Structures are given as C-alpha cells and as structure tokens.
C-alpha positions in Angstrom: -4.0 -28.2 15.8 -5.5 -26.9 12.6 -6.5 -23.3 12.7 -7.3 -20.9 9.7 -6.8 -17.2 9.8 -7.7 -14.4 7.4 -5.3 -11.5 7.9 -5.7 -8.1 6.3 -4.9 -4.5 7.0 -7.0 -1.4 7.5 -6.0 2.2 7.2 -7.1 4.7 9.8 -9.7 7.2 8.5 -10.4 4.9 5.5 -13.7 3.6 4.3 -14.2 -0.2 4.3 -14.7 -2.0 1.0 -18.0 -3.4 2.1 -18.3 -5.8 -0.9 -14.9 -7.3 0.1 -15.9 -7.5 3.7 -19.1 -9.4 2.9 -17.0 -11.8 0.7 -14.5 -12.2 3.5 -17.3 -13.1 5.9 -18.5 -15.8 3.5 -15.0 -17.1 3.2 -14.5 -17.1 7.0 -17.7 -19.0 7.5 -17.0 -21.5 4.8 -13.5 -22.2 6.2 -14.2 -21.7 9.9 -11.6 -19.0 9.9 -10.8 -16.1 12.3 -10.4 -12.6 10.8 -7.6 -10.5 12.1 -7.3 -6.8 11.3 -4.0 -5.0 11.3 -4.5 -1.2 11.6 -2.0 1.2 9.9 -1.6 4.9 9.3 -3.7 6.8 6.7 -2.7 10.0 5.0 -0.7 11.1 8.0 0.6 9.8 11.3 -1.9 11.9 13.1 -4.9 9.8 11.9 -5.9 7.3 14.6 -9.6 6.4 14.0 -10.3 2.9 12.8 -13.7 2.0 11.2 -16.3 1.1 13.9 -17.5 -1.7 11.7 -14.2 -3.4 11.7 -13.7 -3.0 15.5 -17.2 -4.4 16.2 -16.8 -7.5 13.8 -13.2 -8.6 14.0 -10.2 -9.0 16.3 -7.8 -6.1 16.0 -4.1 -6.8 16.3 -1.9 -3.9 17.3 1.2 -5.7 18.6 3.3 -8.7 17.7 1.2 -11.9 17.5 2.5 -15.5 17.1 0.4 -17.9 15.0 2.8 -20.8 15.6 6.4 -21.1 16.5 7.5 -20.3 13.0 5.0 -17.6 11.9 4.5 -14.2 13.5 2.5 -11.1 12.8 5.0 -8.3 13.3 4.0 -4.7 14.1 6.6 -2.4 12.5 4.0 0.3 11.7 5.0 0.5 8.0 3.9 3.6 6.2 1.2 2.7 3.7 2.8 5.0 1.1 6.1 3.0 1.1 6.7 1.7 -2.4 8.3 -1.6 -1.3 7.0 -2.3 2.3 9.6 -5.0 2.9 12.6 -2.7 2.4 15.0 -3.1 5.3 13.1 -5.9 7.0 14.9 -9.0 5.7 17.5 -8.9 8.4 14.9 -9.2 11.1 13.7 -12.6 9.8 16.0 -14.4 12.2 15.9 -18.1 13.1 13.2 -20.1 11.5 10.5 -17.5 11.8 8.4 -16.1 8.9 6.7 -12.7 9.3 3.5 -11.1 8.1 3.4 -7.3 8.0 0.5 -4.9 7.6 0.4 -3.1 4.3 -2.1 -2.1 1.6 0.1 -3.9 -0.8 0.8 -7.6 -1.3 4.5 -8.3 -1.5 6.3 -11.7 -0.9 9.9 -12.6 -0.6 11.7 -15.6 0.7 14.9 -15.3 2.9 17.6 -18.0 2.9 17.5 -20.0 6.1 20.7 -21.3 7.7 19.0 -23.6 10.1 16.4 -25.5 8.0 15.8 -26.5 4.4 12.6 -24.5 4.4 13.3 -20.8 3.8 11.6 -18.0 5.7 8.8 -16.0 4.1 8.2 -12.3 4.7 5.0 -10.9 3.3 2.4 -8.2 3.4 -1.3 -8.4 3.6 -3.2 -6.2 1.2 -6.1 -4.1 2.6 -9.8 -4.3 3.4 -10.1 -0.5 3.3 -10.3 1.9 0.3 -7.2 4.0 -0.5 -6.5 6.9 1.9 -3.6 8.9 0.6 -2.6 12.5 -0.1 -2.9 12.5 -3.9 -1.4 16.0 -4.1 2.1 14.5 -3.7 4.0 11.9 -5.7 4.1 9.2 -3.0 0.3 9.5 -2.5 -0.5 9.1 -6.2 1.8 6.1 -6.5 0.4 4.5 -3.3 -3.2 4.8 -4.7 -2.1 3.1 -7.9 -0.4 0.3 -6.0 -3.2 -0.2 -3.5 -4.2 -3.8 -3.4 -7.3 -5.2 -1.9 -7.0 -8.6 -0.3 -5.7 -10.7 2.6 -3.4 -13.5 3.6 -5.1 -16.8 4.4 -3.1 -18.9 6.8 -3.8 -22.5 7.9 -1.7 -23.7 10.9 -1.0 -27.3 10.3 0.9 -27.8 13.6 3.4 -26.0 15.8 6.0 -26.1 13.0 4.2 -26.1 9.6 1.8 -23.6 8.1 0.3 -22.9 4.7 -0.5 -19.5 3.3 -1.7 -17.8 0.2 -1.9 -14.1 -0.6 -5.5 -13.7 -2.0 -5.9 -10.6 -4.1 -9.3 -9.0 -4.6 -10.7 -6.8 -7.3 -11.9 -3.3 -6.6 -15.5 -4.6 -6.5 -14.5 -7.0 -3.7 -14.6 -10.2 -5.8 -11.7 -12.7 -5.1 -10.7 -16.2 -6.1 -9.1 -18.9 -4.0 -8.4 -22.6 -4.7 -12.0 -23.6 -4.0 -13.7 -21.1 -6.2 -15.0 -17.5 -6.5 -16.4 -15.2 -3.8 -18.8 -12.6 -5.2 -21.6 -10.5 -3.7 -21.3 -12.3 -0.4 -21.8 -15.7 -2.1 -19.6 -18.6 -3.1 -19.3 -20.0 -6.6 -17.6 -23.4 -6.8 -14.6 -23.8 -9.1 -15.1 -25.2 -12.6 -11.6 -24.5 -14.0 -8.7 -22.0 -14.1 -7.1 -20.4 -17.2 -3.5 -21.5 -16.3 -1.2 -23.4 -14.0 2.5 -22.5 -14.1 4.7 -25.3 -12.7 7.9 -24.6 -10.7 11.1 -25.4 -12.8 10.9 -29.1 -13.6 14.4 -30.4 -13.9 13.7 -34.1 -14.5 16.1 -36.4 -12.5 16.1 -33.8 -9.7 12.3 -33.5 -9.5 10.9 -33.9 -6.0 8.4 -36.7 -6.0 6.2 -35.1 -3.3 5.9 -31.8 -5.1 5.3 -33.6 -8.4 2.5 -35.6 -6.8 1.0 -32.3 -5.5 1.3 -30.7 -8.9 -0.5 -33.5 -10.6 -3.2 -33.3 -7.9 -3.5 -29.5 -8.5 -4.1 -30.2 -12.2 -6.8 -32.7 -11.4 -8.5 -30.4 -8.9 -8.1 -27.0 -10.6 -8.6 -28.2 -14.2 -6.4 -25.6 -15.9 -7.0 -24.9 -19.5 -3.2 -24.4 -20.0 -0.2 -25.7 -18.1 3.3 -24.2 -18.5 6.5 -26.0 -17.8 9.9 -24.3 -17.3 13.4 -26.0 -17.4 11.7 -29.0 -18.8 15.0 -30.5 -19.9 17.6 -30.7 -17.1 20.6 -31.4 -19.5 22.6 -33.2 -16.8 23.9 -35.6 -19.4 25.6 -33.0 -21.6 25.7 -29.8 -19.6 28.8 -27.5 -19.9 28.6 -27.1 -16.1 30.3 -30.5 -15.7 33.0 -30.0 -18.3 36.4 -30.5 -16.6 34.7 -31.3 -13.3 35.6 -34.9 -13.0 34.2 -35.6 -9.6 30.8 -34.0 -10.4 30.7 -35.9 -13.7 31.3 -39.1 -11.8 28.2 -38.5 -9.6 26.1 -37.5 -12.5 27.2 -40.7 -14.4 26.1 -42.8 -11.4 22.7 -41.3 -11.3 22.0 -40.5 -15.0 24.7 -42.2 -17.0 25.8 -39.1 -19.0 23.6 -40.5 -21.8 21.7 -37.9 -23.9 19.3 -40.4 -25.3 18.5 -41.7 -21.8 17.9 -38.2 -20.5 15.6 -37.3 -23.4 13.6 -40.5 -22.8 13.4 -39.7 -19.1 12.2 -36.2 -20.0 9.6 -37.5 -22.4 8.2 -39.7 -19.6 8.1 -36.6 -17.3 6.2 -34.6 -19.9 3.9 -37.5 -20.5 2.8 -37.5 -16.8 1.4 -34.0 -17.2 -0.2 -34.8 -20.5 -1.9 -37.8 -18.9 -3.7 -35.7 -16.3 -4.6 -32.7 -18.4 -8.3 -32.0 -18.7 -9.9 -32.6 -22.1 -9.2 -29.7 -24.5 -6.4 -28.4 -22.3 -2.9 -27.6 -23.6 0.7 -28.1 -22.3 3.4 -25.5 -23.1 7.1 -26.0 -22.8 8.7 -22.5 -22.2 12.1 -22.0 -23.6 14.5 -22.0 -20.7 18.2 -21.8 -20.0 18.5 -25.5 -19.1 16.7 -26.4 -22.2 19.2 -24.4 -24.2 22.1 -26.4 -22.8 21.3 -28.9 -25.5 21.6 -26.2 -28.2 24.9 -25.1 -26.7 26.2 -28.7 -26.6 25.5 -29.0 -30.3 26.7 -25.5 -31.2 30.0 -26.1 -29.5 30.4 -29.4 -31.2 30.9 -31.3 -27.9 29.0 -34.2 -29.3 31.9 -35.1 -31.5 33.8 -37.9 -29.8 31.4 -37.9 -26.9 31.0 -41.7 -26.8 27.4 -42.9 -26.6 26.1 -39.4 -27.5 27.9 -38.7 -30.8 25.4 -40.3 -33.2 22.3 -38.7 -31.6 24.2 -35.5 -31.1 25.0 -35.4 -34.8 21.4 -36.1 -35.8 20.2 -33.3 -33.5 22.9 -31.0 -34.8 21.5 -31.5 -38.4 18.0 -30.6 -37.1 19.4 -27.4 -35.5 21.1 -26.5 -38.8 17.7 -26.9 -40.5 16.1 -24.4 -38.0 14.3 -27.0 -35.9 14.1 -27.0 -32.1 16.6 -29.8 -31.1 14.7 -30.4 -27.9 11.4 -30.9 -29.7 13.1 -33.2 -32.2 14.8 -35.1 -29.5 11.7 -35.7 -27.4 9.8 -36.8 -30.5 12.1 -39.8 -30.7 10.7 -41.1 -27.4 7.1 -40.0 -27.3 4.2 -39.2 -29.6 3.9 -35.5 -29.9 0.2 -34.6 -29.4 -1.5 -31.6 -30.9 -1.9 -30.1 -27.4 1.8 -30.0 -26.7 3.4 -26.7 -27.7 6.9 -25.2 -27.6 7.2 -21.5 -26.8 10.4 -20.3 -28.4 12.6 -17.4 -27.2 11.2 -14.0 -28.3 7.7 -15.4 -28.8 6.0 -15.0 -25.5 2.4 -16.0 -24.6 0.0 -13.5 -22.9 -3.2 -14.5 -21.1 -5.4 -12.1 -19.1 -2.6 -9.5 -19.4 0.1 -11.7 -17.9 3.2 -12.8 -19.8 3.5 -16.5 -19.3 5.8 -17.5 -22.1 9.1 -16.1 -20.7 11.4 -18.1 -18.4 12.6 -15.0 -16.5 16.3 -15.5 -16.9 16.7 -12.8 -19.6 16.1 -9.1 -19.1 16.4 -6.1 -21.4 19.0 -6.0 -24.2 20.4 -9.4 -23.3 20.9 -8.6 -19.6 19.9 -10.8 -16.8 16.3 -10.9 -15.7 15.4 -9.1 -12.5 12.1 -8.2 -10.8 12.5 -4.6 -12.1 13.4 -5.5 -15.7 10.5 -8.0 -15.9 8.0 -5.5 -14.5 9.2 -2.7 -16.8 9.0 -5.0 -19.8 5.8 -6.9 -19.1 3.7 -5.0 -16.6 2.3 -8.4 -15.5 4.1 -11.7 -15.7 4.6 -15.1 -14.1 8.1 -16.5 -14.7 10.5 -19.0 -13.2 14.3 -19.4 -13.1 15.2 -18.3 -9.6 13.7 -21.3 -7.8 12.4 -18.9 -5.2 8.8 -17.7 -5.4 8.1 -14.0 -5.1 5.4 -11.4 -5.7 5.9 -7.7 -6.3 2.8 -5.9 -7.6 1.9 -7.9 -10.7 5.2 -9.6 -11.1 5.3 -13.2 -9.9 7.8 -15.9 -9.9 7.3 -19.6 -9.3 9.8 -21.7 -7.4 11.2 -25.1 -8.3 9.8 -28.6 -8.6 13.1 -30.1 -7.5 14.5 -31.2 -4.1 15.4 -28.1 -2.2 19.0 -29.1 -2.0 21.0 -29.9 -5.1 24.8 -29.8 -5.8 24.7 -26.2 -7.0 22.9 -24.5 -4.2 25.3 -25.2 -1.4 25.1 -23.1 1.7 22.1 -20.9 2.5 19.1 -21.3 0.2 15.8 -19.5 -0.4 14.5 -22.1 -2.8 10.8 -23.0 -2.6 8.6 -25.7 -4.2 6.0 -23.3 -5.6 3.5 -23.3 -8.5 1.3 -20.4 -9.7 -2.4 -20.4 -10.7 -3.9 -17.7 -12.9 -7.5 -17.4 -11.9 -10.5 -16.6 -14.1 -10.7 -13.0 -12.7 -7.0 -12.3 -13.5 -5.5 -12.7 -10.1 -2.7 -15.1 -9.2 -2.3 -17.6 -6.4 1.1 -19.1 -5.4 0.8 -22.7 -4.1 3.6 -24.0 -2.0 4.5 -27.6 -1.0 5.3 -27.4 2.7 5.4 -30.4 5.0 4.4 -32.7 2.1 1.1 -30.8 1.6 0.1 -27.9 -0.7 -2.9 -26.5 1.3 
C-alpha cells in the first residue's frame, strides 16, 4: 500500500498563489500524488469563502482524516495568526499517532513516545494561498512576515510506516524536493545541492542503516559541502564514565577504553564520507561538545596514569598547549588529511545562503545553553544538531542523530530521530528521516 499525498492549507478569502498551484500540479502528476486542501480562517472568524479554484481541483478536508494507523490530519481550526501553531497540542499526540495540522506556517516537533522507539511527529503544512491578515494590528503584521508557502508531502509505506517532508516554496511558487526543482509548472532534474548536514555521528554508536542511507543521500544529492556533528564520540576517555564502574565495564567491552583505538575508528568513519563525496566537494567537522571531551580529558590531566592512553594523551596534550586542535592532530595519526577536510572551530561559524551551518547548537548566548529561541535570535537562519531530535521553527532547523535510537543515556521516553538536513539551491531546507529502514 504505497500512496502519496500533498497536504497544504488555504485561508478563507485569500488569493491562491497560482504559480505554486501549477508547480504542485506538476509535482502531483510526477509522483502520482493526491492533493489535500485544509481550509482555515482568514482575517477573522467570520470569513468562510474558500477559493473556487481550489474547491474544483482538489479534495477539501474539513474534519479529522486518517492517512494510516499512525498518521492523522487533525482539525483543531488553528488561528492562522498564531505565532507557534503547535502551542498546547503536544499532549494530544497520544499513543503512536503523529498529527498534521493546517497552518500557513511550517513547524515541526517530535514528541517522546512511551510505546515505540519511533517518536511522534506533530507538524503544520504551510499554505497555497497568499497572506490574508489584518496588518493594522501586531499579530497580523507578524503573521504576514511568518507566512510560509508550501506543503507536506507524505508517502504511506504501509499501515504502520510513513515518510514525510515539509517542502517550503518561495514567494514566486518555486520549490525544491529531493528529485529536483519545480518552477513555472515544469520540473528541472537535480544536479547537486549546496549542503548536507548529517545527524550527530557518534562513531561506535552509529546506526548502520542510517549510515547507509546517509551515504546514499550523498551519492544521489551530490552535495558540495557535507557537515558532521559530534564526529568524535569520546567513549574511551569521557568524564561521563568517571567513577561509574559498571558503565565503564560495558564501554570497555565494546570499545576497550583505548583512545588510540577510538581515534582510529573515528578516522575510518570520517573516511567513509570522504570516499563518497563528489569531486570538488568538501567535508566539515563542526566543533561539538563530544569532540571537546578530548580537550577536557587533556585539560584535566586525566591521561596521567591512564594506562594505555597516557603516552598518546601526553602527545596530544603538547599539541593542545601549542594551540593545535587535539582532535585534528589525533585523527591525522590514523588517516591522511586531505585538503577538502576542514575543522570548524568554536566561534568561527560557516554561513551559506544565509544559514549558519558551523555551530553545533549546544551553546546559546553568553555561554548559556542553546535553545530554539537563542539560536533564532542569534542567527536568524541556522541548521544545527546536538538535541538528537529534528525540529523546524521558521528558519531554525535541527538535525537528529545518526546513532541507534536507544543508548545508555536516553533511558525512558525519547524523542530522538535519525534525521539529516539538506540545504537546497534555492535556500530552502529539507529534513530527511530514516524510518522503517528507508529515507524516502
């Protein structure tokens, strides 16, 4: 049972973005997809007229609508002016069900699931209609600025699994998906994308299926730049295992508590991505909190007397004293360091098409913890990692993890997702999830 849907919202009394509609028609024909329109209020609750064009062309959904047993369109009649349309809705994502809500914004959050290893997604659609707000008031002016054209594309794999992407369109109706660009009612096949941001890597804990999918994405999407987060796991020397004898025992059984062995394993993991990079593409290692466990290990002098690690630790300690990156120096002992491999240090950053791609996402303003709000206020646009749970709020995106969804430190309920991000040539972002061993 494979069925594809294009789900978008339309405000009452609002004009249709005809260029977007033509591109959606082309997309629907190409993917044999059914278009579903979710109506919602306009300037006021008294507006009730929906565009005749939309009513004639597409199926209109005005009540709850199940796409499979785990995904449902839910009609909560959200006000289009609401700044965060998902406010107050998390508690209704009960059981294994994920929900799609009508909104002229695209927001995505994952909710921890107590019944299954796959968390529940709650998301909003974006709109096919032009803004219809009262711009004489604050809420209307903010709503017009936050208005996002686009849709959610959903492919139902079977009664349990589904794949989705929030596809954002430009004001002129152009949009980009994993197969290419849709413009002026025509399709242009994909040549390459500017960047692929990989979910936090964590070698030794990396999930083999998601790793395989990521390497496949690189081959298919041909990114000019690939960004890795938490490239070094630091299981061998992490302070998290200090004075935790049972945890150290299990780590020793799987990894050996050997710094050299872990650096060698990490070098092999990095080399996998270098091997599949397109010609003239670059690989970036973004400074992350797990990478910095190595610096902390050296700074605290824990390498002294750490049998098996003391000599290498002392050598890396000297490199750190000389101002070198100890992770870069450590990896260079086990791999050739090509010119297209780069390390983005803290406080450097890397911007592309307006998006900050060089920050991990763990740090906020003035040394505080990173949050959606602090990242948005600092960057405007960004794609970061760290939380292991993908999200979207306006132009702030987070990737998930490349690890297994259950590790020793996320016991209990979890909202972790295996998610990468793609920065497209037109400056929009796609989040790619591994679900049911597939990514699309």
